[in-house]
Every structure is written in structure tokens, then in C-alpha cells.
C-alpha positions as CSV (number, residue, x, y, z in Angstrom):
1,X,-22.1,-34.7,15.1
2,X,-22.9,-31.2,14.7
3,X,-20.4,-28.9,13.6
4,X,-20.4,-25.5,13.2
5,X,-18.1,-23.6,10.3
6,X,-16.6,-20.4,10.8
7,X,-13.9,-18.3,8.7
8,X,-11.7,-15.9,10.0
9,X,-9.5,-13.4,8.3
10,X,-6.0,-11.8,9.3
11,X,-5.3,-8.3,8.2
12,X,-1.7,-7.1,9.1
13,X,0.3,-3.8,8.1
14,X,4.2,-3.0,8.9
15,X,6.3,-0.3,7.9
16,X,8.8,-1.5,5.1
17,X,12.4,-2.4,5.7
18,X,13.7,-3.2,2.2
19,X,13.8,-1.7,-1.0
20,X,14.1,-3.0,-4.6
21,X,15.4,-0.7,-7.3
22,X,14.7,-2.5,-11.0
23,X,16.1,-0.9,-13.5
24,X,15.1,-1.3,-17.6
25,X,17.8,-0.4,-20.2
26,X,16.7,-0.2,-23.6
27,X,18.5,0.4,-26.8
28,X,18.3,0.0,-30.4
29,X,20.7,-0.2,-33.6
30,X,20.8,-0.8,-37.0
31,X,23.7,-3.4,-36.3
32,X,23.2,-6.1,-34.4
33,X,26.9,-6.5,-32.5
34,X,26.5,-2.1,-32.0
35,X,22.9,-3.0,-30.3
36,X,24.3,-5.6,-27.9
37,X,27.8,-3.6,-27.3
38,X,25.3,-0.6,-26.6
39,X,23.3,-2.3,-24.2
40,X,26.3,-4.0,-22.5
41,X,27.9,-0.7,-21.8
42,X,24.7,0.9,-20.1
43,X,24.8,-1.9,-18.0
44,X,28.2,-1.5,-17.0
45,X,27.0,1.9,-16.3
46,X,24.4,1.2,-14.0
47,X,27.2,-1.7,-11.9
48,X,29.6,1.5,-12.3
49,X,26.7,3.8,-10.4
50,X,26.1,0.7,-8.0
51,X,29.8,1.1,-6.7
52,X,30.1,4.6,-6.6
53,X,26.9,4.6,-4.0
54,X,28.9,1.6,-1.9
55,X,27.2,-1.2,-2.7
56,X,28.8,-4.4,-4.5
57,X,27.8,-4.4,-8.2
58,X,27.6,-8.4,-7.8
59,X,24.5,-7.4,-6.2
60,X,23.1,-6.0,-9.3
61,X,21.2,-9.2,-11.1
62,X,19.7,-9.6,-14.2
63,X,16.1,-10.6,-13.9
64,X,15.5,-10.4,-17.7
65,X,17.1,-10.3,-21.1
66,X,16.0,-9.9,-24.3
67,X,17.4,-8.5,-28.0
68,X,14.6,-8.1,-30.8
69,X,14.1,-7.4,-34.6
70,X,12.3,-4.1,-35.1
71,X,9.8,-4.0,-37.7
72,X,7.4,-1.1,-39.5
73,X,4.3,-2.0,-41.1
74,X,4.2,-0.1,-44.7
75,X,2.2,-0.6,-47.7
76,X,1.4,-4.3,-46.6
77,X,4.6,-5.2,-45.7
78,X,6.8,-5.4,-42.8
79,X,9.9,-3.2,-43.3
80,X,13.1,-4.2,-41.3
81,X,14.1,-1.2,-39.0
82,X,16.9,-2.6,-37.0
83,X,17.4,-4.4,-33.9
84,X,16.2,-3.7,-30.1
85,X,17.5,-4.8,-27.1
86,X,16.5,-4.6,-23.2
87,X,18.0,-6.0,-20.0
88,X,16.3,-5.6,-16.8
89,X,18.7,-5.6,-13.6
90,X,17.4,-5.3,-10.1
91,X,18.9,-4.6,-6.6
92,X,17.6,-4.9,-3.4
93,X,18.8,-3.5,0.0
94,X,18.0,-2.3,3.6
95,X,15.6,0.6,3.3
96,X,18.2,4.1,4.0
97,X,16.6,7.1,2.8
98,X,20.6,8.4,2.5
99,X,21.8,5.2,0.4
100,X,18.6,5.3,-2.0
101,X,19.4,8.9,-2.7
102,X,23.2,8.0,-3.4
103,X,22.3,5.4,-5.6
104,X,19.5,7.7,-7.8
105,X,22.1,10.5,-7.8
106,X,24.9,8.3,-9.6
107,X,22.3,6.7,-11.5
108,X,21.1,10.0,-12.7
109,X,24.9,11.5,-13.4
110,X,25.3,8.3,-15.4
111,X,24.6,7.6,-18.7
112,X,22.3,4.3,-18.9
113,X,18.9,5.9,-19.3
114,X,17.4,3.5,-17.4
115,X,13.7,3.3,-16.3
116,X,13.3,2.8,-12.8
117,X,10.8,0.8,-10.5
118,X,10.8,1.2,-7.0
119,X,9.5,-1.3,-4.5
120,X,9.3,-1.6,-1.0
121,X,9.4,-4.8,1.0
122,X,9.7,-6.7,4.6
123,X,12.6,-8.6,5.3
124,X,11.4,-11.2,7.7
125,X,7.8,-12.5,5.4
126,X,7.9,-15.2,7.5
127,X,7.1,-13.6,10.5
128,X,4.8,-11.3,8.7
129,X,2.8,-14.4,7.4
130,X,3.0,-15.7,11.4
131,X,1.0,-12.8,12.3
132,X,-1.2,-13.0,9.7
133,X,-2.2,-16.5,10.2
134,X,-2.4,-16.0,14.2
135,X,-4.5,-13.1,13.6
136,X,-6.8,-15.3,11.5
137,X,-7.2,-17.9,13.6
138,X,-8.0,-15.5,16.7
139,X,-10.9,-14.1,14.7
140,X,-12.2,-17.3,13.5
141,X,-12.8,-18.5,16.8
142,X,-14.3,-15.4,17.9
143,X,-16.8,-15.4,15.4
144,X,-17.4,-18.9,16.4
145,X,-17.9,-17.8,20.2
146,X,-20.4,-15.1,19.1
147,X,-22.5,-17.2,16.8
148,X,-22.6,-20.1,19.9
149,X,-23.8,-17.3,22.2
150,X,-26.0,-16.1,19.7
151,X,-27.2,-19.7,18.9
152,X,-27.7,-20.9,22.7
153,X,-25.2,-23.5,22.2
154,X,-21.6,-24.3,23.5
155,X,-18.7,-24.8,21.3
156,X,-17.0,-28.2,21.6
157,X,-13.5,-29.5,20.3
158,X,-12.2,-28.2,17.1
159,X,-12.4,-31.0,14.8
160,X,-11.2,-29.3,11.4
161,X,-9.0,-26.4,10.3
162,X,-8.8,-25.6,6.5
163,X,-6.3,-23.2,4.9
164,X,-6.6,-22.9,1.4
165,X,-4.0,-20.9,0.1
166,X,-0.4,-22.1,0.2
167,X,1.0,-18.3,0.7
168,X,-0.1,-15.4,2.4
169,X,-0.8,-12.6,0.0
170,X,1.4,-9.6,0.8
171,X,1.2,-6.4,-1.2
172,X,4.0,-4.3,-1.5
173,X,4.0,-0.4,-2.9
174,X,5.6,0.1,-6.2
175,X,6.7,3.6,-8.1
176,X,8.3,4.2,-11.7
177,X,10.1,6.8,-12.7
178,X,13.2,8.1,-14.6
179,X,16.5,10.0,-13.6
180,X,17.5,11.9,-16.5
181,X,21.6,12.8,-16.3
182,X,20.5,16.6,-17.1
183,X,19.2,16.7,-13.7
184,X,21.2,14.5,-11.5
185,X,20.2,17.1,-8.3
186,X,16.9,16.5,-9.0
187,X,16.6,13.0,-8.9
188,X,16.2,12.7,-4.9
189,X,13.5,10.0,-3.3
190,X,11.4,12.5,-1.1
191,X,9.4,9.5,0.0
192,X,7.0,8.2,2.8
193,X,6.5,4.5,2.1
194,X,2.9,2.8,2.2
195,X,3.0,0.2,4.9
196,X,3.4,-3.4,3.5
197,X,0.1,-5.3,3.9
198,X,-0.7,-8.9,4.4
199,X,-3.8,-10.7,4.4
200,X,-5.2,-14.3,4.6
201,X,-8.3,-16.4,5.9
202,X,-8.9,-19.7,7.5
203,X,-11.4,-21.6,8.1
204,X,-12.2,-23.6,11.7
205,X,-14.9,-26.6,12.2
206,X,-16.0,-27.2,15.9
207,X,-18.2,-29.7,17.0
208,X,-21.5,-28.4,18.8
209,X,-22.3,-29.1,22.1
210,X,-26.1,-28.9,23.3
């Protein structure tokens, strides 16, 4: 049986409807307990900022927590230079510029000193994946029909479909910035986020009919 193998690519973009804020807090101190205490105070300040913005502080989740010894290399040896502790927290909520600016404003007014990563995504990623795969199959089918017409043969039945990736690749846009407590009124997100993009490919194998 003669066959024709064709590939089709699907590319879909859509406006984001979710925003994720990731906060990085880092402190240092000569004493271990004091370092942890200071870090916990900064983390609690962030949680309070969420409450003041109208969100639940339990929505703010820890994604990483680390304490390390800091050293300084001098004259061929490592000299103890205290402790460094870091806490990364994340919160995700529907994209609303008013709410987003409220959160950033309260974070800027607080004393967490957090660096912020802001990323946009879509809530229904499954629907986006289905659109991508549907478009990829349609593109593969059209490619097969063009080749059949140019080659002077007809397409028979579809005998195989290959999909090589377990997940459709979704590309989210991300920004990083710092809200300083000295200028809370300037910490506003005047943003127009890029579309969330997704893409993948499928391979179809058709029987060739003379």
C-alpha cells in the first residue's frame, strides 16, 4: 500500500484573562534566627497587602523557600558573611486592571521590598489546546489535498495520525519590576498584555488511490 505522510501546524493566539504575580523577597542578617524572623515579617507584610486589596491571603502560595550561608572570598579562604534567606510567593487571579493596580499599590505602600514577576495566561488552557490541535489537523488535511492534486492521485482513507508531544506548547508573556515604598503612586500597571500564543503539529498518513 502506497501512502502519503503530511504534517500540519496549528497556531492560535488569544487575549489573556488571568494574571499571576510572583513575589521574591530576600533578606540577610548575621544571626540565623534574626534572618528568618525578618523574612517572615516581610512575607506577612505581603499577605496583608493582599487582604487590603480585597483578596484572601491564603491565595498567596509559597513556591520556594531557602536559607543559605553567605561567604566572602578573601586571601584564599571563604569568610562567613551571615545568612541570606529568600521566599518566593505567587498569587493568581482573573485579569482586572483595577484589582491589579490595587494590589501593586498596597505592595508598594508596604515594607516587603519584594521584586515582582507579572505573567499573563488563560484560564481555560484545555480549550486553547483543542483549538490548536483542530487547526493542525485541518492544515495537514489541506496540505495532503494540495499534494494529491499536484501529484495526480487521490487520497484514500486516513491510516495513521501521529502527535508527538504530550502537551501543546503555550507561551505566556512575563514582565519583572520592583514596587518601591517610596513611590507607591507611581506603581501602576498601565499595560496592554500580549496575546497568549499556543502551537503544535500533527502528522497524518493517507492511503494513495490511483
